[in-house]
VMD Tcl script that builds the backbone (N, CA, C; Angstrom):
set m [mol new atoms 153]
animate dup $m
set s [atomselect $m all]
$s set {name element resname resid chain x y z} {
  {N N UNK 1 A 9.314 -25.928 7.759}
  {CA C UNK 1 A 8.441 -25.053 6.870}
  {C C UNK 1 A 8.798 -23.683 7.835}
  {N N UNK 2 A 9.013 -22.856 7.354}
  {CA C UNK 2 A 8.883 -21.544 8.115}
  {C C UNK 2 A 7.633 -20.344 7.844}
  {N N UNK 3 A 7.011 -20.249 9.104}
  {CA C UNK 3 A 6.060 -19.590 9.522}
  {C C UNK 3 A 6.197 -18.168 9.906}
  {N N UNK 4 A 5.592 -17.039 8.785}
  {CA C UNK 4 A 6.207 -15.821 9.232}
  {C C UNK 4 A 4.791 -14.966 9.877}
  {N N UNK 5 A 4.811 -14.416 10.797}
  {CA C UNK 5 A 3.633 -13.499 10.977}
  {C C UNK 5 A 3.201 -12.547 10.043}
  {N N UNK 6 A 1.817 -12.253 9.962}
  {CA C UNK 6 A 1.609 -10.933 9.233}
  {C C UNK 6 A 1.666 -9.575 10.099}
  {N N UNK 7 A 1.702 -8.742 9.852}
  {CA C UNK 7 A 1.805 -7.288 10.316}
  {C C UNK 7 A 0.081 -7.127 10.910}
  {N N UNK 8 A -0.327 -7.414 9.889}
  {CA C UNK 8 A -2.220 -7.142 10.176}
  {C C UNK 8 A -2.335 -8.534 10.862}
  {N N UNK 9 A -3.607 -8.957 11.731}
  {CA C UNK 9 A -3.732 -9.638 12.087}
  {C C UNK 9 A -4.997 -10.727 11.236}
  {N N UNK 10 A -4.758 -11.746 11.064}
  {CA C UNK 10 A -6.487 -12.401 10.805}
  {C C UNK 10 A -5.882 -12.443 9.305}
  {N N UNK 11 A -4.570 -11.838 8.702}
  {CA C UNK 11 A -3.786 -12.179 7.187}
  {C C UNK 11 A -2.699 -12.612 6.728}
  {N N UNK 12 A -2.442 -13.635 5.854}
  {CA C UNK 12 A -1.509 -14.720 5.979}
  {C C UNK 12 A -0.212 -13.637 5.731}
  {N N UNK 13 A 0.003 -12.773 4.469}
  {CA C UNK 13 A 0.401 -11.918 3.844}
  {C C UNK 13 A 0.725 -10.368 3.939}
  {N N UNK 14 A 1.407 -10.183 3.890}
  {CA C UNK 14 A 2.134 -8.527 4.451}
  {C C UNK 14 A 1.832 -8.388 2.655}
  {N N UNK 15 A 1.955 -6.778 2.129}
  {CA C UNK 15 A 1.703 -6.113 0.795}
  {C C UNK 15 A 2.830 -4.832 1.015}
  {N N UNK 16 A 3.999 -5.209 0.056}
  {CA C UNK 16 A 4.702 -4.155 -0.114}
  {C C UNK 16 A 4.788 -3.676 -1.256}
  {N N UNK 17 A 4.718 -1.951 -0.995}
  {CA C UNK 17 A 4.444 -1.299 -2.570}
  {C C UNK 17 A 5.613 -0.770 -2.838}
  {N N UNK 18 A 6.131 -0.755 -3.869}
  {CA C UNK 18 A 7.500 0.036 -4.172}
  {C C UNK 18 A 7.020 0.846 -5.210}
  {N N UNK 19 A 7.605 2.481 -5.344}
  {CA C UNK 19 A 7.413 3.248 -6.317}
  {C C UNK 19 A 8.524 4.158 -6.334}
  {N N UNK 20 A 8.725 5.074 -7.524}
  {CA C UNK 20 A 9.610 5.904 -7.198}
  {C C UNK 20 A 8.758 6.959 -6.836}
  {N N UNK 21 A 9.661 8.245 -6.231}
  {CA C UNK 21 A 9.039 9.062 -5.460}
  {C C UNK 21 A 8.291 9.990 -6.624}
  {N N UNK 22 A 9.146 10.116 -7.597}
  {CA C UNK 22 A 8.721 10.765 -8.773}
  {C C UNK 22 A 7.407 10.065 -9.687}
  {N N UNK 23 A 6.980 8.974 -9.359}
  {CA C UNK 23 A 5.859 8.391 -9.814}
  {C C UNK 23 A 4.321 9.189 -9.254}
  {N N UNK 24 A 4.664 9.912 -8.077}
  {CA C UNK 24 A 3.406 9.926 -7.071}
  {C C UNK 24 A 3.590 11.758 -7.037}
  {N N UNK 25 A 4.662 12.153 -8.109}
  {CA C UNK 25 A 4.618 13.808 -7.537}
  {C C UNK 25 A 3.738 14.578 -7.589}
  {N N UNK 26 A 3.269 14.210 -8.822}
  {CA C UNK 26 A 2.109 15.433 -9.680}
  {C C UNK 26 A 0.618 14.794 -9.123}
  {N N UNK 27 A 0.010 13.572 -9.292}
  {CA C UNK 27 A -1.430 13.620 -9.082}
  {C C UNK 27 A -1.549 13.060 -7.662}
  {N N UNK 28 A -0.284 12.316 -7.382}
  {CA C UNK 28 A -0.233 11.707 -5.735}
  {C C UNK 28 A -1.038 10.586 -5.892}
  {N N UNK 29 A -1.242 9.636 -6.901}
  {CA C UNK 29 A -1.771 8.182 -7.255}
  {C C UNK 29 A -1.238 7.349 -6.334}
  {N N UNK 30 A -0.289 6.975 -5.776}
  {CA C UNK 30 A 0.164 6.412 -5.163}
  {C C UNK 30 A -0.402 6.368 -4.063}
  {N N UNK 31 A -0.378 7.284 -3.348}
  {CA C UNK 31 A -0.609 8.163 -1.858}
  {C C UNK 31 A -2.183 7.677 -1.828}
  {N N UNK 32 A -3.121 8.052 -2.893}
  {CA C UNK 32 A -4.382 7.633 -2.702}
  {C C UNK 32 A -4.690 5.926 -3.171}
  {N N UNK 33 A -3.663 5.240 -4.012}
  {CA C UNK 33 A -3.946 3.837 -3.747}
  {C C UNK 33 A -3.714 3.234 -2.309}
  {N N UNK 34 A -2.535 3.867 -1.717}
  {CA C UNK 34 A -2.356 3.076 -0.379}
  {C C UNK 34 A -3.429 3.649 0.128}
  {N N UNK 35 A -3.738 4.507 0.529}
  {CA C UNK 35 A -4.844 4.860 1.517}
  {C C UNK 35 A -6.039 4.013 1.046}
  {N N UNK 36 A -6.356 3.996 0.115}
  {CA C UNK 36 A -7.826 2.764 -0.200}
  {C C UNK 36 A -7.359 1.624 0.251}
  {N N UNK 37 A -6.195 1.010 -0.366}
  {CA C UNK 37 A -5.818 0.016 0.274}
  {C C UNK 37 A -6.023 -0.288 1.863}
  {N N UNK 38 A -5.506 0.639 2.492}
  {CA C UNK 38 A -5.339 0.611 3.819}
  {C C UNK 38 A -7.187 0.335 4.211}
  {N N UNK 39 A -7.783 1.265 3.993}
  {CA C UNK 39 A -9.255 1.132 4.326}
  {C C UNK 39 A -9.663 -0.093 4.076}
  {N N UNK 40 A -9.561 -0.639 2.454}
  {CA C UNK 40 A -10.057 -1.989 2.342}
  {C C UNK 40 A -9.496 -3.086 3.502}
  {N N UNK 41 A -8.529 -3.140 3.754}
  {CA C UNK 41 A -7.984 -3.736 4.599}
  {C C UNK 41 A -8.399 -3.970 5.912}
  {N N UNK 42 A -8.886 -2.714 6.350}
  {CA C UNK 42 A -9.099 -2.665 7.798}
  {C C UNK 42 A -10.565 -3.084 8.026}
  {N N UNK 43 A -11.346 -2.639 6.486}
  {CA C UNK 43 A -12.453 -3.341 6.671}
  {C C UNK 43 A -12.576 -4.579 6.462}
  {N N UNK 44 A -11.767 -5.581 5.995}
  {CA C UNK 44 A -11.815 -6.843 5.562}
  {C C UNK 44 A -11.235 -7.298 7.016}
  {N N UNK 45 A -10.369 -7.081 7.727}
  {CA C UNK 45 A -9.838 -7.417 9.045}
  {C C UNK 45 A -10.874 -7.018 9.988}
  {N N UNK 46 A -11.858 -6.273 10.284}
  {CA C UNK 46 A -12.857 -6.340 10.997}
  {C C UNK 46 A -14.234 -7.234 10.669}
  {N N UNK 47 A -13.860 -7.535 9.495}
  {CA C UNK 47 A -15.140 -8.550 9.057}
  {C C UNK 47 A -14.515 -9.382 9.827}
  {N N UNK 48 A -13.286 -10.035 9.302}
  {CA C UNK 48 A -12.621 -11.317 9.851}
  {C C UNK 48 A -12.295 -11.436 11.384}
  {N N UNK 49 A -12.432 -10.736 12.182}
  {CA C UNK 49 A -12.069 -10.747 13.685}
  {C C UNK 49 A -13.409 -10.225 14.153}
  {N N UNK 50 A -14.122 -10.107 13.723}
  {CA C UNK 50 A -15.800 -10.254 14.385}
  {C C UNK 50 A -16.363 -11.325 14.477}
  {N N UNK 51 A -16.466 -11.544 15.813}
  {CA C UNK 51 A -17.052 -12.782 16.740}
  {C C UNK 51 A -18.249 -12.970 15.954}
}
mol reanalyze $m
mol bondsrecalc $m
mol representation Tube
mol addrep $m
């Protein structure tokens, strides 16, 4: 069994988001999605790592 460490402590998996630059060009929805996802993951990491 191969065990790969996650970039974010407390999580087993990482998330890779692939998109075309053209998809984010007009309204920036991909950037907004990534920013919101980061915020949620930081919140969850704080809960998991809170003693």
